[in-house]
KOLGU-4560 file (N, C-alpha, C; in nm, 3 decimals, padded with zeros to 5 digits):
<recs>
<n_xx: 00.084 n_yy: -00.117 n_zz: 00.001 ca_xx: 00.000 ca_yy: 00.001 ca_zz: 00.003 c_xx: 00.087 c_yy: 00.130 c_zz: -00.003 mol: A seq: 1 type: MET>
<n_xx: 00.050 n_yy: 00.221 n_zz: -00.076 ca_xx: 00.125 ca_yy: 00.341 ca_zz: -00.091 c_xx: 00.035 c_yy: 00.465 c_zz: -00.099 mol: A seq: 2 type: SER>
<n_xx: 00.068 n_yy: 00.569 n_zz: -00.025 ca_xx: -00.004 ca_yy: 00.693 ca_zz: -00.033 c_xx: 00.038 c_yy: 00.776 c_zz: -00.153 mol: A seq: 3 type: SER>
<n_xx: 00.156 n_yy: 00.740 n_zz: -00.210 ca_xx: 00.208 ca_yy: 00.807 ca_zz: -00.331 c_xx: 00.291 c_yy: 00.707 c_zz: -00.409 mol: A seq: 4 type: ASP>
<n_xx: 00.228 n_yy: 00.651 n_zz: -00.507 ca_xx: 00.293 ca_yy: 00.538 ca_zz: -00.580 c_xx: 00.421 c_yy: 00.586 c_zz: -00.647 mol: A seq: 5 type: VAL>
<n_xx: 00.428 n_yy: 00.705 n_zz: -00.700 ca_xx: 00.551 ca_yy: 00.761 ca_zz: -00.760 c_xx: 00.664 c_yy: 00.764 c_zz: -00.664 mol: A seq: 6 type: SER>
<n_xx: 00.638 n_yy: 00.809 n_zz: -00.538 ca_xx: 00.748 ca_yy: 00.806 ca_zz: -00.435 c_xx: 00.791 c_yy: 00.667 c_zz: -00.405 mol: A seq: 7 type: LYS>
<n_xx: 00.700 n_yy: 00.575 n_zz: -00.398 ca_xx: 00.735 ca_yy: 00.433 ca_zz: -00.369 c_xx: 00.817 c_yy: 00.378 c_zz: -00.483 mol: A seq: 8 type: THR>
<n_xx: 00.780 n_yy: 00.412 n_zz: -00.604 ca_xx: 00.857 ca_yy: 00.366 ca_zz: -00.718 c_xx: 00.997 c_yy: 00.420 c_zz: -00.713 mol: A seq: 9 type: ILE>
<n_xx: 01.012 n_yy: 00.545 n_zz: -00.683 ca_xx: 01.146 ca_yy: 00.606 ca_zz: -00.674 c_xx: 01.227 c_yy: 00.534 c_zz: -00.565 mol: A seq: 10 type: HIS>
<n_xx: 01.167 n_yy: 00.516 n_zz: -00.446 ca_xx: 01.239 ca_yy: 00.446 ca_zz: -00.340 c_xx: 01.286 c_yy: 00.310 c_zz: -00.388 mol: A seq: 11 type: PHE>
<n_xx: 01.205 n_yy: 00.233 n_zz: -00.453 ca_xx: 01.239 ca_yy: 00.096 ca_zz: -00.494 c_xx: 01.334 c_yy: 00.097 c_zz: -00.609 mol: A seq: 12 type: LEU>
<n_xx: 01.335 n_yy: 00.200 n_zz: -00.696 ca_xx: 01.440 ca_yy: 00.210 ca_zz: -00.802 c_xx: 01.573 c_yy: 00.240 c_zz: -00.746 mol: A seq: 13 type: THR>
<n_xx: 01.579 n_yy: 00.314 n_zz: -00.637 ca_xx: 01.702 ca_yy: 00.341 ca_zz: -00.569 c_xx: 01.759 c_yy: 00.205 c_zz: -00.512 mol: A seq: 14 type: VAL>
<n_xx: 01.664 n_yy: 00.120 n_zz: -00.472 ca_xx: 01.705 ca_yy: -00.016 ca_zz: -00.424 c_xx: 01.740 c_yy: -00.109 c_zz: -00.540 mol: A seq: 15 type: LEU>
<n_xx: 01.739 n_yy: -00.061 n_zz: -00.664 ca_xx: 01.782 ca_yy: -00.143 ca_zz: -00.779 c_xx: 01.667 c_yy: -00.210 c_zz: -00.849 mol: A seq: 16 type: GLY>
<n_xx: 01.544 n_yy: -00.184 n_zz: -00.813 ca_xx: 01.429 ca_yy: -00.234 ca_zz: -00.887 c_xx: 01.407 c_yy: -00.158 c_zz: -01.011 mol: A seq: 17 type: PHE>
<n_xx: 01.345 n_yy: -00.220 n_zz: -01.106 ca_xx: 01.306 ca_yy: -00.156 ca_zz: -01.237 c_xx: 01.162 c_yy: -00.162 c_zz: -01.255 mol: A seq: 18 type: GLU>
<n_xx: 01.101 n_yy: -00.054 n_zz: -01.304 ca_xx: 00.959 ca_yy: -00.053 ca_zz: -01.334 c_xx: 00.923 c_yy: -00.152 c_zz: -01.445 mol: A seq: 19 type: VAL>
<n_xx: 00.834 n_yy: -00.242 n_zz: -01.420 ca_xx: 00.785 ca_yy: -00.330 ca_zz: -01.522 c_xx: 00.653 c_yy: -00.296 c_zz: -01.587 mol: A seq: 20 type: THR>
<n_xx: 00.570 n_yy: -00.222 n_zz: -01.506 ca_xx: 00.443 ca_yy: -00.168 ca_zz: -01.564 c_xx: 00.392 c_yy: -00.058 c_zz: -01.475 mol: A seq: 21 type: PHE>
<n_xx: 00.308 n_yy: 00.028 n_zz: -01.528 ca_xx: 00.236 ca_yy: 00.133 ca_zz: -01.458 c_xx: 00.092 c_yy: 00.135 c_zz: -01.519 mol: A seq: 22 type: ARG>
<n_xx: -00.007 n_yy: 00.158 n_zz: -01.442 ca_xx: -00.141 ca_yy: 00.171 ca_zz: -01.499 c_xx: -00.159 c_yy: 00.301 c_zz: -01.571 mol: A seq: 23 type: ASP>
<n_xx: -00.095 n_yy: 00.403 n_zz: -01.530 ca_xx: -00.109 ca_yy: 00.533 ca_zz: -01.593 c_xx: 00.020 c_yy: 00.613 c_zz: -01.563 mol: A seq: 24 type: ASN>
<n_xx: 00.105 n_yy: 00.641 n_zz: -01.666 ca_xx: 00.230 ca_yy: 00.712 ca_zz: -01.640 c_xx: 00.215 c_yy: 00.853 c_zz: -01.579 mol: A seq: 25 type: PRO>
<n_xx: 00.104 n_yy: 00.921 n_zz: -01.605 ca_xx: 00.080 ca_yy: 01.053 ca_zz: -01.556 c_xx: 00.028 c_yy: 01.057 c_zz: -01.415 mol: A seq: 26 type: ASP>
<n_xx: -00.045 n_yy: 00.957 n_zz: -01.374 ca_xx: -00.105 ca_yy: 00.950 ca_zz: -01.239 c_xx: -00.110 c_yy: 00.804 c_zz: -01.196 mol: A seq: 27 type: ASP>
<n_xx: 00.003 n_yy: 00.748 n_zz: -01.161 ca_xx: 00.011 ca_yy: 00.605 ca_zz: -01.133 c_xx: -00.057 c_yy: 00.572 c_zz: -01.005 mol: A seq: 28 type: THR>
<n_xx: -00.149 n_yy: 00.474 n_zz: -01.010 ca_xx: -00.212 ca_yy: 00.426 ca_zz: -00.885 c_xx: -00.185 c_yy: 00.275 c_zz: -00.865 mol: A seq: 29 type: THR>
<n_xx: -00.128 n_yy: 00.211 n_zz: -00.968 ca_xx: -00.089 ca_yy: 00.069 ca_zz: -00.959 c_xx: 00.035 c_yy: 00.046 c_zz: -01.045 mol: A seq: 30 type: TYR>
<n_xx: 00.133 n_yy: -00.021 n_zz: -00.992 ca_xx: 00.258 ca_yy: -00.042 ca_zz: -01.066 c_xx: 00.328 c_yy: -00.168 c_zz: -01.015 mol: A seq: 31 type: ALA>
<n_xx: 00.419 n_yy: -00.212 n_zz: -01.096 ca_xx: 00.502 ca_yy: -00.328 ca_zz: -01.062 c_xx: 00.645 c_yy: -00.291 c_zz: -01.088 mol: A seq: 32 type: GLY>
<n_xx: 00.731 n_yy: -00.342 n_zz: -00.994 ca_xx: 00.876 ca_yy: -00.330 ca_zz: -01.013 c_xx: 00.939 c_yy: -00.463 c_zz: -00.990 mol: A seq: 33 type: VAL>
<n_xx: 01.059 n_yy: -00.485 n_zz: -01.046 ca_xx: 01.127 ca_yy: -00.611 ca_zz: -01.027 c_xx: 01.276 c_yy: -00.593 c_zz: -01.020 mol: A seq: 34 type: SER>
<n_xx: 01.333 n_yy: -00.684 n_zz: -00.953 ca_xx: 01.482 ca_yy: -00.697 ca_zz: -00.942 c_xx: 01.513 c_yy: -00.844 c_zz: -00.933 mol: A seq: 35 type: ARG>
<n_xx: 01.603 n_yy: -00.889 n_zz: -01.017 ca_xx: 01.639 ca_yy: -01.031 ca_zz: -01.020 c_xx: 01.512 c_yy: -01.114 c_zz: -01.036 mol: A seq: 36 type: ASP>
<n_xx: 01.486 n_yy: -01.200 n_zz: -00.945 ca_xx: 01.365 ca_yy: -01.289 ca_zz: -00.958 c_xx: 01.242 c_yy: -01.242 c_zz: -00.870 mol: A seq: 37 type: SER>
<n_xx: 01.252 n_yy: -01.115 n_zz: -00.814 ca_xx: 01.152 ca_yy: -01.062 ca_zz: -00.729 c_xx: 01.070 c_yy: -00.960 c_zz: -00.800 mol: A seq: 38 type: VAL>
<n_xx: 00.939 n_yy: -00.969 n_zz: -00.783 ca_xx: 00.847 ca_yy: -00.865 ca_zz: -00.838 c_xx: 00.762 c_yy: -00.817 c_zz: -00.724 mol: A seq: 39 type: GLU>
<n_xx: 00.749 n_yy: -00.681 n_zz: -00.716 ca_xx: 00.671 ca_yy: -00.620 ca_zz: -00.612 c_xx: 00.563 c_yy: -00.533 c_zz: -00.679 mol: A seq: 40 type: VAL>
<n_xx: 00.441 n_yy: -00.548 n_zz: -00.636 ca_xx: 00.331 ca_yy: -00.463 ca_zz: -00.692 c_xx: 00.301 c_yy: -00.353 c_zz: -00.586 mol: A seq: 41 type: HIS>
<n_xx: 00.275 n_yy: -00.236 n_zz: -00.635 ca_xx: 00.248 ca_yy: -00.119 ca_zz: -00.551 c_xx: 00.108 c_yy: -00.066 c_zz: -00.585 mol: A seq: 42 type: ILE>
<n_xx: 00.023 n_yy: -00.046 n_zz: -00.486 ca_xx: -00.113 ca_yy: 00.006 ca_zz: -00.509 c_xx: -00.137 c_yy: 00.120 c_zz: -00.422 mol: A seq: 43 type: GLN>
<n_xx: -00.196 n_yy: 00.224 n_zz: -00.482 ca_xx: -00.231 ca_yy: 00.342 ca_zz: -00.406 c_xx: -00.343 c_yy: 00.309 c_zz: -00.306 mol: A seq: 44 type: TRP>
<n_xx: -00.327 n_yy: 00.364 n_zz: -00.185 ca_xx: -00.426 ca_yy: 00.356 ca_zz: -00.080 c_xx: -00.432 c_yy: 00.486 c_zz: -00.004 mol: A seq: 45 type: ASN>
<n_xx: -00.540 n_yy: 00.527 n_zz: 00.043 ca_xx: -00.557 ca_yy: 00.640 ca_zz: 00.128 c_xx: -00.521 c_yy: 00.596 c_zz: 00.272 mol: A seq: 46 type: ASP>
<n_xx: -00.405 n_yy: 00.631 n_zz: 00.310 ca_xx: -00.354 ca_yy: 00.587 ca_zz: 00.439 c_xx: -00.387 c_yy: 00.683 c_zz: 00.554 mol: A seq: 47 type: LEU>
<n_xx: -00.451 n_yy: 00.797 n_zz: 00.517 ca_xx: -00.469 ca_yy: 00.904 ca_zz: 00.618 c_xx: -00.572 c_yy: 00.862 c_zz: 00.728 mol: A seq: 48 type: SER>
<n_xx: -00.652 n_yy: 00.762 n_zz: 00.703 ca_xx: -00.750 ca_yy: 00.724 ca_zz: 00.801 c_xx: -00.699 c_yy: 00.609 c_zz: 00.894 mol: A seq: 49 type: ASN>
<n_xx: -00.578 n_yy: 00.563 n_zz: 00.871 ca_xx: -00.523 ca_yy: 00.459 ca_zz: 00.961 c_xx: -00.495 c_yy: 00.518 c_zz: 01.100 mol: A seq: 50 type: LEU>
<n_xx: -00.535 n_yy: 00.443 n_zz: 01.204 ca_xx: -00.510 ca_yy: 00.489 ca_zz: 01.341 c_xx: -00.358 c_yy: 00.513 c_zz: 01.358 mol: A seq: 51 type: PRO>
<n_xx: -00.319 n_yy: 00.607 n_zz: 01.443 ca_xx: -00.178 ca_yy: 00.635 ca_zz: 01.473 c_xx: -00.119 c_yy: 00.506 c_zz: 01.532 mol: A seq: 52 type: THR>
<n_xx: 00.000 n_yy: 00.476 n_zz: 01.486 ca_xx: 00.075 ca_yy: 00.365 ca_zz: 01.543 c_xx: 00.031 c_yy: 00.230 c_zz: 01.482 mol: A seq: 53 type: GLY>
<n_xx: -00.050 n_yy: 00.234 n_zz: 01.370 ca_xx: -00.085 ca_yy: 00.110 ca_zz: 01.300 c_xx: 00.035 c_yy: 00.047 c_zz: 01.236 mol: A seq: 54 type: THR>
<n_xx: 00.044 n_yy: -00.080 n_zz: 01.257 ca_xx: 00.157 ca_yy: -00.160 ca_zz: 01.200 c_xx: 00.147 c_yy: -00.151 c_zz: 01.049 mol: A seq: 55 type: ASP>
<n_xx: 00.265 n_yy: -00.141 n_zz: 00.986 ca_xx: 00.275 ca_yy: -00.132 ca_zz: 00.839 c_xx: 00.332 c_yy: -00.266 c_zz: 00.787 mol: A seq: 56 type: ARG>
<n_xx: 00.305 n_yy: -00.302 n_zz: 00.667 ca_xx: 00.361 ca_yy: -00.425 ca_zz: 00.615 c_xx: 00.513 c_yy: -00.423 c_zz: 00.604 mol: A seq: 57 type: PRO>
<n_xx: 00.572 n_yy: -00.539 n_zz: 00.614 ca_xx: 00.713 ca_yy: -00.559 ca_zz: 00.599 c_xx: 00.742 c_yy: -00.669 c_zz: 00.502 mol: A seq: 58 type: THR>
<n_xx: 00.822 n_yy: -00.642 n_zz: 00.404 ca_xx: 00.862 ca_yy: -00.739 ca_zz: 00.305 c_xx: 01.004 c_yy: -00.789 c_zz: 00.341 mol: A seq: 59 type: LEU>
<n_xx: 01.028 n_yy: -00.920 n_zz: 00.335 ca_xx: 01.161 ca_yy: -00.976 ca_zz: 00.360 c_xx: 01.212 c_yy: -01.038 c_zz: 00.234 mol: A seq: 60 type: ARG>
<n_xx: 01.341 n_yy: -01.003 n_zz: 00.205 ca_xx: 01.404 ca_yy: -01.051 ca_zz: 00.080 c_xx: 01.526 c_yy: -01.133 c_zz: 00.119 mol: A seq: 61 type: PHE>
<n_xx: 01.534 n_yy: -01.255 n_zz: 00.076 ca_xx: 01.650 ca_yy: -01.340 ca_zz: 00.099 c_xx: 01.758 c_yy: -01.296 c_zz: -00.014 mol: A seq: 62 type: LEU>
<n_xx: 01.873 n_yy: -01.260 n_zz: 00.026 ca_xx: 01.975 ca_yy: -01.216 ca_zz: -00.065 c_xx: 02.101 c_yy: -01.295 c_zz: -00.048 mol: A seq: 63 type: VAL>
<n_xx: 02.179 n_yy: -01.309 n_zz: -00.151 ca_xx: 02.307 ca_yy: -01.384 ca_zz: -00.151 c_xx: 02.412 c_yy: -01.324 c_zz: -00.064 mol: A seq: 64 type: ASP>
<n_xx: 02.426 n_yy: -01.188 n_zz: -00.073 ca_xx: 02.538 ca_yy: -01.117 ca_zz: -00.008 c_xx: 02.484 c_yy: -00.985 c_zz: 00.053 mol: A seq: 65 type: ASP>
<n_xx: 02.451 n_yy: -00.987 n_zz: 00.182 ca_xx: 02.398 ca_yy: -00.873 ca_zz: 00.248 c_xx: 02.494 c_yy: -00.757 c_zz: 00.244 mol: A seq: 66 type: VAL>
<n_xx: 02.619 n_yy: -00.776 n_zz: 00.274 ca_xx: 02.718 ca_yy: -00.667 ca_zz: 00.272 c_xx: 02.727 c_yy: -00.607 c_zz: 00.135 mol: A seq: 67 type: ASP>
<n_xx: 02.735 n_yy: -00.687 n_zz: 00.029 ca_xx: 02.741 ca_yy: -00.633 ca_zz: -00.108 c_xx: 02.625 c_yy: -00.549 c_zz: -00.142 mol: A seq: 68 type: GLU>
<n_xx: 02.500 n_yy: -00.586 n_zz: -00.105 ca_xx: 02.382 ca_yy: -00.508 ca_zz: -00.130 c_xx: 02.386 c_yy: -00.381 c_zz: -00.044 mol: A seq: 69 type: LEU>
<n_xx: 02.429 n_yy: -00.392 n_zz: 00.079 ca_xx: 02.437 ca_yy: -00.273 ca_zz: 00.164 c_xx: 02.532 c_yy: -00.171 c_zz: 00.107 mol: A seq: 70 type: ALA>
<n_xx: 02.647 n_yy: -00.218 n_zz: 00.058 ca_xx: 02.748 ca_yy: -00.128 ca_zz: -00.002 c_xx: 02.688 c_yy: -00.067 c_zz: -00.130 mol: A seq: 71 type: ASN>
<n_xx: 02.624 n_yy: -00.143 n_zz: -00.211 ca_xx: 02.559 ca_yy: -00.093 ca_zz: -00.334 c_xx: 02.465 c_yy: 00.019 c_zz: -00.303 mol: A seq: 72 type: GLU>
<n_xx: 02.379 n_yy: -00.002 n_zz: -00.204 ca_xx: 02.279 ca_yy: 00.097 ca_zz: -00.172 c_xx: 02.339 c_yy: 00.225 c_zz: -00.102 mol: A seq: 73 type: LEU>
<n_xx: 02.438 n_yy: 00.198 n_zz: -00.020 ca_xx: 02.509 ca_yy: 00.307 ca_zz: 00.046 c_xx: 02.570 c_yy: 00.404 c_zz: -00.054 mol: A seq: 74 type: THR>
<n_xx: 02.615 n_yy: 00.346 n_zz: -00.170 ca_xx: 02.674 ca_yy: 00.427 ca_zz: -00.273 c_xx: 02.568 c_yy: 00.493 c_zz: -00.363 mol: A seq: 75 type: ASN>
<n_xx: 02.439 n_yy: 00.467 n_zz: -00.339 ca_xx: 02.336 ca_yy: 00.532 ca_zz: -00.414 c_xx: 02.279 c_yy: 00.645 c_zz: -00.320 mol: A seq: 76 type: SER>
<n_xx: 02.150 n_yy: 00.658 n_zz: -00.307 ca_xx: 02.090 ca_yy: 00.754 ca_zz: -00.223 c_xx: 02.063 c_yy: 00.713 c_zz: -00.077 mol: A seq: 77 type: GLU>
<n_xx: 02.095 n_yy: 00.580 n_zz: -00.050 ca_xx: 02.071 ca_yy: 00.536 ca_zz: 00.086 c_xx: 02.202 c_yy: 00.558 c_zz: 00.169 mol: A seq: 78 type: MET>
<n_xx: 02.185 n_yy: 00.593 n_zz: 00.289 ca_xx: 02.295 ca_yy: 00.614 ca_zz: 00.376 c_xx: 02.272 c_yy: 00.549 c_zz: 00.516 mol: A seq: 79 type: HIS>
<n_xx: 02.379 n_yy: 00.517 n_zz: 00.579 ca_xx: 02.368 ca_yy: 00.466 ca_zz: 00.718 c_xx: 02.321 c_yy: 00.325 c_zz: 00.724 mol: A seq: 80 type: GLY>
<n_xx: 02.337 n_yy: 00.243 n_zz: 00.621 ca_xx: 02.296 ca_yy: 00.108 ca_zz: 00.629 c_xx: 02.403 c_yy: 00.027 c_zz: 00.701 mol: A seq: 81 type: ILE>
<n_xx: 02.362 n_yy: -00.039 n_zz: 00.813 ca_xx: 02.458 ca_yy: -00.117 ca_zz: 00.886 c_xx: 02.393 c_yy: -00.259 c_zz: 00.917 mol: A seq: 82 type: GLU>
<n_xx: 02.437 n_yy: -00.352 n_zz: 00.836 ca_xx: 02.386 ca_yy: -00.490 ca_zz: 00.862 c_xx: 02.421 c_yy: -00.539 c_zz: 00.999 mol: A seq: 83 type: PRO>
<n_xx: 02.343 n_yy: -00.630 n_zz: 01.053 ca_xx: 02.363 ca_yy: -00.681 ca_zz: 01.187 c_xx: 02.322 c_yy: -00.826 c_zz: 01.195 mol: A seq: 84 type: PHE>
<n_xx: 02.371 n_yy: -00.899 n_zz: 01.291 ca_xx: 02.335 ca_yy: -01.038 ca_zz: 01.316 c_xx: 02.228 c_yy: -01.044 c_zz: 01.416 mol: A seq: 85 type: THR>
<n_xx: 02.119 n_yy: -01.111 n_zz: 01.384 ca_xx: 02.004 ca_yy: -01.123 ca_zz: 01.480 c_xx: 02.033 c_yy: -01.229 c_zz: 01.582 mol: A seq: 86 type: THR>
<n_xx: 01.952 n_yy: -01.233 n_zz: 01.686 ca_xx: 01.964 ca_yy: -01.334 ca_zz: 01.792 c_xx: 01.931 c_yy: -01.477 c_zz: 01.734 mol: A seq: 87 type: ALA>
<n_xx: 01.857 n_yy: -01.489 n_zz: 01.626 ca_xx: 01.824 ca_yy: -01.612 ca_zz: 01.567 c_xx: 01.920 c_yy: -01.649 c_zz: 01.451 mol: A seq: 88 type: TRP>
<n_xx: 02.022 n_yy: -01.575 n_zz: 01.432 ca_xx: 02.134 ca_yy: -01.613 ca_zz: 01.337 c_xx: 02.127 c_yy: -01.561 c_zz: 01.199 mol: A seq: 89 type: GLY>
<n_xx: 02.027 n_yy: -01.475 n_zz: 01.163 ca_xx: 02.032 ca_yy: -01.418 ca_zz: 01.030 c_xx: 02.118 c_yy: -01.287 c_zz: 01.029 mol: A seq: 90 type: THR>
<n_xx: 02.164 n_yy: -01.257 n_zz: 00.916 ca_xx: 02.239 ca_yy: -01.137 ca_zz: 00.900 c_xx: 02.161 c_yy: -01.045 c_zz: 00.807 mol: A seq: 91 type: TYR>
<n_xx: 02.126 n_yy: -00.923 n_zz: 00.852 ca_xx: 02.033 ca_yy: -00.838 ca_zz: 00.775 c_xx: 02.043 c_yy: -00.692 c_zz: 00.799 mol: A seq: 92 type: GLU>
<n_xx: 01.968 n_yy: -00.617 n_zz: 00.719 ca_xx: 01.947 ca_yy: -00.476 ca_zz: 00.740 c_xx: 01.806 c_yy: -00.442 c_zz: 00.702 mol: A seq: 93 type: PHE>
<n_xx: 01.753 n_yy: -00.331 n_zz: 00.760 ca_xx: 01.613 ca_yy: -00.289 ca_zz: 00.742 c_xx: 01.606 c_yy: -00.149 c_zz: 00.692 mol: A seq: 94 type: HIS>
<n_xx: 01.511 n_yy: -00.124 n_zz: 00.607 ca_xx: 01.477 ca_yy: 00.010 ca_zz: 00.552 c_xx: 01.324 c_yy: 00.033 c_zz: 00.562 mol: A seq: 95 type: LEU>
<n_xx: 01.292 n_yy: 00.159 n_zz: 00.558 ca_xx: 01.146 ca_yy: 00.197 ca_zz: 00.550 c_xx: 01.127 c_yy: 00.304 c_zz: 00.443 mol: A seq: 96 type: GLN>
<n_xx: 01.008 n_yy: 00.294 n_zz: 00.373 ca_xx: 00.981 ca_yy: 00.392 ca_zz: 00.277 c_xx: 00.903 c_yy: 00.509 c_zz: 00.345 mol: A seq: 97 type: ASP>
<n_xx: 00.858 n_yy: 00.606 n_zz: 00.265 ca_xx: 00.783 ca_yy: 00.718 ca_zz: 00.319 c_xx: 00.656 c_yy: 00.686 c_zz: 00.390 mol: A seq: 98 type: HIS>
<n_xx: 00.597 n_yy: 00.568 n_zz: 00.364 ca_xx: 00.473 ca_yy: 00.528 ca_zz: 00.435 c_xx: 00.508 c_yy: 00.436 c_zz: 00.548 mol: A seq: 99 type: ASP>
<n_xx: 00.631 n_yy: 00.418 n_zz: 00.580 ca_xx: 00.679 ca_yy: 00.326 ca_zz: 00.693 c_xx: 00.654 c_yy: 00.178 c_zz: 00.657 mol: A seq: 100 type: HIS>
<n_xx: 00.642 n_yy: 00.143 n_zz: 00.530 ca_xx: 00.646 ca_yy: 00.002 ca_zz: 00.495 c_xx: 00.787 c_yy: -00.038 c_zz: 00.509 mol: A seq: 101 type: ASN>
<n_xx: 00.806 n_yy: -00.159 n_zz: 00.565 ca_xx: 00.942 ca_yy: -00.215 ca_zz: 00.591 c_xx: 00.997 c_yy: -00.303 c_zz: 00.481 mol: A seq: 102 type: GLY>
<n_xx: 01.121 n_yy: -00.298 n_zz: 00.465 ca_xx: 01.196 ca_yy: -00.374 ca_zz: 00.365 c_xx: 01.316 c_yy: -00.437 c_zz: 00.437 mol: A seq: 103 type: TYR>
<n_xx: 01.324 n_yy: -00.565 n_zz: 00.452 ca_xx: 01.427 ca_yy: -00.637 ca_zz: 00.523 c_xx: 01.505 c_yy: -00.722 c_zz: 00.426 mol: A seq: 104 type: GLN>
<n_xx: 01.637 n_yy: -00.708 n_zz: 00.431 ca_xx: 01.721 ca_yy: -00.792 ca_zz: 00.337 c_xx: 01.810 c_yy: -00.874 c_zz: 00.428 mol: A seq: 105 type: PHE>
<n_xx: 01.809 n_yy: -01.006 n_zz: 00.406 ca_xx: 01.872 ca_yy: -01.101 ca_zz: 00.501 c_xx: 01.934 c_yy: -01.216 c_zz: 00.433 mol: A seq: 106 type: TYR>
<n_xx: 02.023 n_yy: -01.288 n_zz: 00.508 ca_xx: 02.077 ca_yy: -01.413 ca_zz: 00.469 c_xx: 02.087 c_yy: -01.497 c_zz: 00.597 mol: A seq: 107 type: LYS>
</recs>
């Protein structure tokens, strides 16, 4: 869900995703992006009526090399990415978009 699909598309293209389709290039309300074998669909939603503190969706992506991806993104518009080892043994980093949707990259 996105309150501004164009902003979400920009965020995901910074993460290396490419736009595969848009319903309307001038006023996009539904779009798809892909990277490698992953495809993410983005749909406009009016999020203004959500109660304060409402949990937002989080997408988890299994990646081959967490450090390599973190370095790639740090060299783009993303800054301060610091992967860490969780208590359950995964190595990962987390990001959020403008709507506080979560994106976790792990191995």
